[in-house]
C-alpha positions as CSV (number, residue, x, y, z in Angstrom):
1,M,-116.1,-10.6,60.5
2,V,-117.7,-9.2,63.6
3,T,-114.8,-8.2,65.4
4,E,-112.6,-7.3,62.4
5,H,-115.0,-5.1,61.0
6,R,-116.8,-4.0,64.0
7,L,-120.2,-5.2,62.7
8,S,-123.1,-6.4,64.8
9,I,-123.8,-10.1,64.9
10,T,-127.1,-9.6,63.2
11,R,-125.3,-7.4,60.2
12,A,-122.5,-9.9,59.8
13,C,-124.9,-12.8,59.6
14,H,-127.1,-11.1,57.1
15,A,-124.1,-10.1,55.0
16,A,-122.6,-13.7,54.9
17,G,-126.3,-15.0,54.2
18,L,-126.4,-17.1,57.3
19,S,-129.0,-17.1,60.4
20,R,-128.0,-15.8,63.7
21,A,-128.4,-19.6,65.0
22,A,-125.8,-20.7,62.8
23,Y,-123.4,-18.2,64.5
24,Y,-124.1,-19.4,67.9
25,K,-124.1,-23.0,66.9
26,V,-120.8,-24.9,67.9
27,P,-119.9,-27.6,65.2
28,P,-119.4,-31.2,66.8
29,L,-116.2,-32.7,66.6
30,P,-115.8,-35.5,64.0
31,Q,-115.4,-38.1,66.8
32,E,-118.7,-37.1,68.2
33,K,-120.6,-37.1,65.1
34,D,-119.2,-40.5,63.9
35,A,-119.1,-42.2,67.3
36,E,-121.9,-44.4,66.4
37,V,-120.2,-45.6,63.2
38,I,-117.0,-46.0,64.8
39,D,-118.5,-48.2,67.6
40,A,-120.3,-50.4,65.0
41,L,-117.2,-50.8,62.7
42,N,-115.1,-51.7,65.9
43,G,-117.7,-54.1,66.8
44,I,-117.5,-55.9,63.4
45,V,-113.9,-55.8,63.0
46,E,-113.3,-57.2,66.5
47,R,-115.4,-60.4,65.5
48,N,-114.1,-60.7,62.0
49,G,-110.5,-59.1,61.8
50,R,-109.9,-60.0,58.0
51,W,-113.1,-58.6,56.6
52,G,-112.6,-55.9,54.0
53,F,-114.8,-52.8,53.7
54,W,-117.5,-54.1,51.5
55,K,-118.1,-56.9,53.7
56,C,-118.1,-54.8,57.0
57,F,-120.5,-52.3,55.1
58,D,-122.9,-55.1,54.0
59,R,-123.0,-56.5,57.6
60,L,-124.0,-52.9,58.7
61,R,-126.7,-52.6,56.3
62,L,-128.0,-56.2,57.2
63,D,-128.1,-54.7,60.8
64,G,-130.2,-51.9,59.8
65,R,-127.7,-49.1,59.9
66,P,-128.8,-46.1,57.4
67,W,-125.3,-44.8,57.0
68,N,-124.2,-44.5,53.1
69,H,-120.8,-46.0,52.0
70,K,-119.0,-42.9,51.7
71,R,-119.4,-41.9,55.2
72,V,-118.7,-45.5,56.4
73,W,-115.5,-45.4,54.1
74,R,-114.2,-42.2,55.5
75,V,-114.5,-43.4,59.2
76,Y,-113.2,-46.9,58.0
77,C,-110.0,-45.3,56.5
78,D,-109.7,-42.8,59.6
79,L,-109.7,-45.8,61.9
80,G,-106.7,-47.3,59.8
81,L,-108.8,-50.4,59.1
82,N,-108.0,-50.4,55.4
83,I,-105.6,-53.6,55.3
84,P,-103.4,-54.2,52.4
85,R,-104.2,-57.1,50.1
86,R,-102.3,-60.3,50.5
87,T,-99.4,-60.4,48.0
88,K,-98.2,-63.5,46.2
89,R,-95.4,-65.2,47.9
90,R,-92.2,-64.4,46.3
91,I,-89.8,-67.5,45.3
92,P,-86.3,-66.7,46.2
93,Q,-83.8,-66.0,43.4
94,R,-81.5,-68.8,42.5
95,E,-78.2,-68.8,40.5
96,P,-78.9,-70.1,36.9
97,V,-77.2,-73.2,36.2
98,P,-76.6,-74.4,32.6
99,L,-78.6,-77.1,31.2
100,A,-76.1,-80.1,30.5
101,A,-77.3,-83.7,30.5
102,G,-75.4,-86.0,32.8
103,S,-72.7,-88.2,31.3
104,F,-73.3,-91.2,33.4
105,V,-76.4,-93.1,34.9
106,N,-77.8,-91.7,38.1
107,Q,-76.0,-88.4,37.8
108,G,-79.1,-86.2,37.4
109,W,-82.8,-86.6,37.3
110,A,-85.3,-84.3,35.8
111,L,-88.5,-84.0,37.5
112,D,-91.7,-82.6,36.0
113,F,-95.6,-82.5,36.0
114,M,-97.9,-83.0,33.1
115,H,-101.8,-82.8,32.9
116,D,-104.4,-83.9,30.5
117,V,-108.1,-84.3,30.3
118,L,-109.9,-87.7,29.8
119,Y,-112.9,-88.0,27.2
120,D,-115.5,-87.6,29.9
121,G,-113.9,-84.4,31.1
122,R,-111.9,-85.6,34.1
123,R,-108.6,-84.1,34.6
124,F,-105.5,-86.1,35.5
125,R,-101.8,-85.4,36.2
126,T,-98.7,-87.4,35.8
127,L,-95.3,-87.1,37.8
128,N,-92.5,-87.8,35.5
129,V,-89.1,-88.8,36.7
130,I,-86.4,-89.1,34.0
131,D,-82.6,-90.0,34.2
132,E,-80.9,-87.2,32.1
133,A,-78.0,-89.4,31.0
134,N,-79.9,-92.4,29.3
135,R,-83.4,-90.8,29.2
136,E,-84.9,-93.6,31.0
137,A,-88.1,-93.0,32.7
138,L,-87.6,-94.0,36.4
139,A,-91.3,-93.2,37.5
140,I,-94.5,-92.1,36.1
141,Q,-97.1,-91.4,38.8
142,V,-100.7,-90.7,37.5
143,A,-103.5,-89.5,39.6
144,Q,-106.1,-86.8,39.6
145,S,-104.6,-85.1,42.6
146,L,-100.6,-85.1,43.3
147,P,-100.0,-83.6,46.4
148,A,-96.5,-82.8,48.0
149,S,-96.6,-86.0,50.1
150,M,-97.2,-88.4,47.0
151,L,-94.1,-86.7,45.3
152,I,-92.0,-87.3,48.6
153,R,-93.1,-91.0,48.7
154,T,-92.2,-91.4,45.1
155,M,-88.9,-89.7,45.5
156,D,-88.2,-91.8,48.6
157,R,-89.0,-95.1,46.6
158,L,-86.7,-94.2,43.8
159,V,-83.9,-93.4,46.1
160,D,-84.3,-96.7,47.7
161,W,-84.3,-98.5,44.3
162,Y,-81.5,-96.6,42.2
163,G,-79.7,-94.6,45.1
164,A,-79.5,-90.8,45.5
165,P,-78.8,-88.6,42.3
166,Q,-76.2,-85.9,42.4
167,S,-78.7,-83.4,41.3
168,I,-82.5,-83.2,40.5
169,R,-83.8,-80.5,38.0
170,M,-87.3,-79.4,38.6
171,D,-89.4,-76.2,38.1
172,N,-90.9,-74.2,41.1
173,G,-94.5,-75.7,41.0
174,P,-96.7,-75.6,43.9
175,E,-95.7,-79.2,44.9
176,M,-92.2,-78.5,45.0
177,T,-92.6,-75.5,47.2
178,S,-94.9,-76.7,49.7
179,H,-94.0,-76.8,53.3
180,D,-93.9,-80.7,53.2
181,F,-91.3,-80.8,50.4
182,V,-89.0,-78.2,52.0
183,E,-88.7,-79.9,55.3
């Protein structure tokens, strides 16, 4: 306004409603203004890499830092610290197989888990292995917890007794998709 309209600095500041000191004051760079916040956030993230914004902000408040959450969030995003949430692991797509029961014994086994609650409130689970041809229950394993290692032991015992089936039908429960079972 000063050079464009050839006004004095005093008149230009009066027209804009500013003080003359505001005309001469150089605004600080954002990095300089937020340097303290940047250092504090980098220190927290260096120690705790998986912490999200609110945990970092609460830690800053517990350390006695007076910044509000909007300023800390702006700096947090500018630093690129807003990490994406973990997503659920996708199960690979498989070819659908028609459900046909086997025509002879030990051709295919069906494997599934069931759960129930006792009268006193305790939960328990059962592992059921059934021969599809004659509907014989080959094994029923009952426990409060049935990890993948117990499933592997049960299946090894059944293969020793009856021989290996041609196919095993099961769902994609957490016991079947664990690293122990895949190996």
